[in-house]
Structure formats: structure tokens, C-alpha cells
C-alpha positions in Angstrom: 70.1 46.8 7.6 73.7 48.1 7.5 75.7 49.0 10.5 75.4 52.7 9.7 71.6 52.4 9.9 71.9 51.5 13.6 73.7 54.6 14.7 72.0 56.9 17.2 73.0 60.3 18.5 75.8 60.3 21.2 76.4 62.7 24.1 79.4 61.0 25.8 83.0 62.1 25.5 85.1 59.7 23.3 87.7 57.6 25.1 91.2 59.0 24.9 93.2 57.0 22.4 96.3 57.5 20.4 96.1 57.8 16.6 97.7 54.3 16.3 95.1 52.8 18.6 92.3 54.4 16.7 93.6 53.0 13.4 94.1 49.6 14.9 90.4 49.5 16.1 89.3 50.8 12.7 91.1 48.0 10.8 89.7 45.4 13.2 86.2 46.8 12.8 86.6 46.6 9.0 87.5 42.9 9.1 91.1 42.7 10.3 94.5 43.3 8.8 95.1 39.7 7.6 91.7 39.5 5.9 92.4 42.7 3.9 95.8 41.5 3.0 94.2 38.5 1.2 92.3 40.8 -1.1 94.1 41.4 -4.4 91.2 42.7 -6.5 87.7 44.1 -5.9 84.8 45.0 -8.2 81.8 47.1 -7.3 78.6 47.8 -9.3 75.9 50.2 -8.6 74.3 53.5 -9.5 75.7 57.0 -9.3 73.6 60.2 -9.1 74.2 62.8 -11.8 72.8 66.3 -11.2 70.5 68.1 -13.6 71.4 71.1 -15.7 70.2 73.6 -13.1 73.2 72.9 -10.9 76.9 72.8 -11.4 78.7 69.7 -12.7 80.2 67.7 -9.9 82.7 64.8 -9.6 82.0 61.4 -8.2 83.1 61.0 -4.6 85.3 59.3 -2.3 88.5 57.3 -1.9 87.0 54.6 -4.2 84.8 56.0 -6.9 86.2 59.5 -7.7 87.3 62.1 -10.2 85.1 61.0 -13.2 83.0 64.1 -14.0 79.4 63.1 -14.3 77.3 64.1 -17.3 74.4 66.4 -16.5 71.1 65.3 -18.0 68.1 67.6 -17.9 66.7 65.8 -14.8 68.7 64.1 -12.0 69.2 60.4 -12.8 71.1 57.5 -11.5 73.7 56.1 -13.9 75.1 52.5 -13.8 78.7 52.2 -13.0 81.4 49.5 -12.6 84.5 50.1 -10.4 87.4 47.7 -10.6 90.3 47.9 -8.1 93.6 46.0 -8.1 96.7 46.1 -5.9 99.3 48.6 -7.1 96.7 51.4 -6.9 95.1 50.3 -10.2 91.6 51.5 -10.9 89.1 51.4 -13.7 85.6 53.1 -13.7 83.0 52.6 -16.4 79.9 54.9 -16.3 76.9 54.3 -18.6 75.0 57.2 -20.1 72.6 57.1 -23.0 74.1 54.0 -24.5 77.7 55.3 -24.2 80.4 54.4 -21.8 82.6 56.9 -20.1 85.9 55.6 -18.8 88.5 56.5 -16.2 91.6 54.3 -16.0 94.6 54.5 -13.7 97.5 52.1 -13.9 99.2 53.2 -10.6 101.2 56.0 -12.2 99.3 57.3 -15.2 95.7 58.0 -15.8 93.4 58.4 -18.9 89.7 59.3 -19.4 87.2 59.0 -22.2 84.1 61.2 -22.1 81.8 60.6 -25.1 78.9 62.4 -23.3 80.8 65.6 -23.8 81.4 64.7 -27.4 85.1 64.1 -26.6 85.8 60.9 -28.4 89.6 60.8 -27.9 91.3 59.3 -24.9 92.8 62.1 -22.8 95.4 62.0 -20.0 94.6 62.9 -16.5 95.3 66.5 -15.5 98.0 67.1 -12.9 95.2 67.8 -10.3 93.4 64.5 -11.2 96.7 62.6 -10.9 97.4 64.0 -7.4 94.0 63.2 -6.2 93.9 59.7 -7.6 97.3 58.8 -6.3 96.1 59.0 -2.7 92.6 57.8 -3.3 93.1 54.6 -5.3 94.2 52.3 -2.5 92.1 49.1 -2.7 91.8 48.9 1.1 91.8 52.6 1.8 94.5 54.8 3.4 94.4 53.3 6.9 95.0 49.6 6.4 98.8 48.9 6.5 99.4 52.7 6.6 102.9 52.4 8.0 104.1 50.1 5.2 102.7 52.7 2.7 104.8 55.4 4.3 101.8 57.3 5.6 102.1 59.2 8.9 98.9 59.6 11.0 98.2 62.2 13.8 95.2 62.7 16.1 93.8 66.1 15.3 91.1 66.0 18.0 87.5 64.9 18.3 84.4 66.3 16.6 80.6 65.7 16.4 79.6 64.6 12.9 75.9 64.3 12.4 75.3 64.0 16.1 77.9 61.3 16.7 81.3 61.5 18.4 84.2 61.0 16.0 88.0 61.0 16.1 89.6 63.3 13.6 92.8 61.9 12.1 95.3 63.8 9.9 97.0 61.6 7.3 100.4 62.8 5.8 101.3 60.9 2.6 104.8 60.3 1.2 104.3 63.0 -1.4 103.5 65.6 1.3 99.8 65.7 0.6 97.5 65.6 3.6 93.9 64.4 4.2 91.6 64.3 7.2 89.5 61.2 8.1 86.8 61.0 10.8 86.4 57.7 12.6 83.2 56.9 14.5 84.0 56.7 18.2 81.5 53.8 18.8 81.8 51.6 15.7 85.3 52.7 14.7 84.2 52.7 11.1 84.9 55.6 8.8 82.4 58.4 9.1 83.8 61.1 6.8 86.7 61.7 4.4 88.1 65.1 3.3 87.8 65.3 -0.4 89.6 67.4 -3.0 88.3 71.1 -2.9 86.0 71.8 -5.9 86.2 75.0 -7.9 82.8 76.6 -8.5 82.1 80.2 -9.6 85.7 81.1 -9.4 86.3 79.8 -5.9 87.3 76.6 -4.2 84.8 75.0 -1.8 85.4 72.2 0.8 84.3 68.7 -0.2 83.5 65.9 2.3 82.6 62.3 1.5 80.3 60.5 4.0 80.5 56.7 4.3 77.2 55.0 5.2 75.4 51.6 5.3 78.4 49.4 6.1 77.7 45.7 5.3 79.7 42.5 5.8 81.1 41.1 2.6 82.7 37.8 3.5 84.1 39.2 6.7 85.0 42.6 5.3 83.0 45.7 6.2 82.2 47.8 3.1 80.2 51.0 2.7 77.3 50.6 0.3 76.3 54.2 0.3 78.7 57.2 -0.2 77.5 60.8 -0.2 79.6 63.6 -1.4 78.8 67.1 -0.2 80.3 70.3 -1.5 79.9 73.1 1.1 79.2 76.5 -0.3 79.9 79.8 1.6 77.0 81.4 -0.2 73.8 79.7 -1.4 73.9 78.6 -5.0 70.5 78.4 -6.6 68.9 78.3 -3.1 71.2 75.6 -1.7 74.1 75.9 0.8 75.6 72.6 -0.4 75.7 70.2 -3.4 75.1 66.6 -2.6 75.4 63.5 -4.7 75.3 59.8 -3.8 76.7 56.6 -5.0 74.7 53.5 -4.1 76.6 50.2 -4.3 74.5 47.2 -5.4 77.1 44.4 -5.3 80.7 43.9 -4.2 82.9 41.1 -5.6 86.1 40.1 -3.8 89.1 38.8 -5.7 87.6 38.6 -9.2 90.1 37.8 -12.0 90.8 41.2 -13.6 93.1 41.2 -16.6 96.0 43.6 -16.5 94.9 45.1 -19.8 91.9 46.6 -18.1 94.2 49.1 -16.4 96.2 50.1 -19.5 95.6 53.1 -21.7 92.3 52.5 -23.5 92.1 52.2 -27.2 89.2 54.3 -28.6 88.0 51.5 -30.8 87.8 49.0 -28.0 87.7 51.2 -24.9 84.1 50.3 -24.1 84.2 46.7 -25.1 87.1 45.1 -23.1 86.0 41.8 -21.6 86.8 40.6 -18.2 87.7 37.1 -17.2 85.0 35.1 -15.3 84.6 36.3 -11.7 86.5 34.1 -9.3 85.7 35.6 -6.0 82.9 36.3 -3.6 80.0 38.6 -4.0 77.2 40.0 -1.9 74.2 42.0 -3.1 
């Protein structure tokens, strides 16, 4: 059972803390600053929900797996994915669909995508919007660990109840001027919710939130094994007030050996066949 599964509704008022104190407790709850500083690479495998054709296409969630538009089969299915992360904001996502591999690669400054399920067989650069989002969402250890050294400023924006639990609402201000809100559980001090990039549907932008659940220890680090993205709609769309998709993580590997070429611009001929060096870290199912 993950930590998130033990949560129960709260009614008490959260203790008054400063933003810096909340972040300090969050980092400690996630395993500690020194433990995270030893992590240079991380790899995750699991399954990602893809909605059916009776609902709008959506993007994968979160500050880890994000921005790779999911294909929409006739029925909702779970698609296998591999997410590789490396210091320097480097990220690679592989998504399997009907025997084909979709890719999203970010080298810390530039990004590329390959989407064969849309019959787009050429490697395409990220859009300006995708670059902005990925720049602040590709940190291996998230935005709170070592935030000061990353140039991020953090303010306490109040307290809120999220799914019946007290949380601290933090406002993050990044070096490029972008902002993001993060909600920290007042009891566990683990992340409860992240503000995502607004999604355009039916000609309007809608709020996006990513919920972190089922935290589990992976060699001393607390990692969420379930992420749920919700797109909130002002008006019901096909009978629903929100769009929800989940990512289920099956395994996390800490400090695997990831070749630098994995994070370079893919070549179409070899984009789906790059090999990784043998894993040299720790894993937990």
C-alpha cells in the first residue's frame, strides 16, 4: 500500500509555516536533499491511459511524463511507456501503440517528437508552447528540490482543501518569469497536486491539474506511482465536467546508465531502435 492510500479526510487547520519551511519538510518527506543529489538518472516504465474517439485528445500529465499527445483508439486502452530522465533537464519518452513507437526527446534546450500513429513519419521540433512547458517540467527531482540553486522563487499562496485534505498552496516563480502552483499535503508534506498547462478544447483554454498519488519508497526516495491529469471544463462535454487520464508506474530505476545519444535529435531510421546500456542502478516494482 502506498503512502497516499493511507490518507484520510482532515478537519484541522494546517500549522502556520513559511514557504521555505514547507519546502524543507517536503524535501525531507521525499527522502532528503542529499539523497536526491546522488540521483543523476532515473527511468520509469508503466502504462498510460489513452482516451477513446468519443472524447477530445489529451496530453499526458505532470512534471515528469508530459506533452506527448496520446493516440486515440476506438476504446480507451493503456499504452506501455518508458520515461528516461537525466540531469540537465534531459528527457526521453517512448510510447508504444499498435506496434509503433512514438517519441518525445528533450536535450535540455531543444525538443523533438515523432508521431507515427498520426501517420507523421518525420521528426518534428517542439512547438514554442511545448518548449515552454517542458523547460519547467523536466527537472529530474521536480521543482522544489534545490529550488534556490535553480533560481526559483517560492511564495505561500494560502491553504486549501484538496479532496478532503488540508494542503499548503505554493506559488513557484521560475527564472523565465513563468509561474506554477503546487499543493503540498499538510500531514504528509508530499505533493498533492500540480498546476498543469491549460489545454485548448472547443476554442477555449481550460485549467489542468495533475494529482500525485500512491507514493512508494524506492531506495529511500518517495516516488508517486500514480498520476492523474484532470482537465476541468466550464460546460459539460459529452456529459462530463472534466477529462481524466491516468499514468500508472510499474517500475522505477534509479541511476541507470543512459547514453547521451538517447537525448539527441532522433534519426527516423533508428528513432525506435536505440539501445540503452545495461541498467546500473536500483529498481522497485
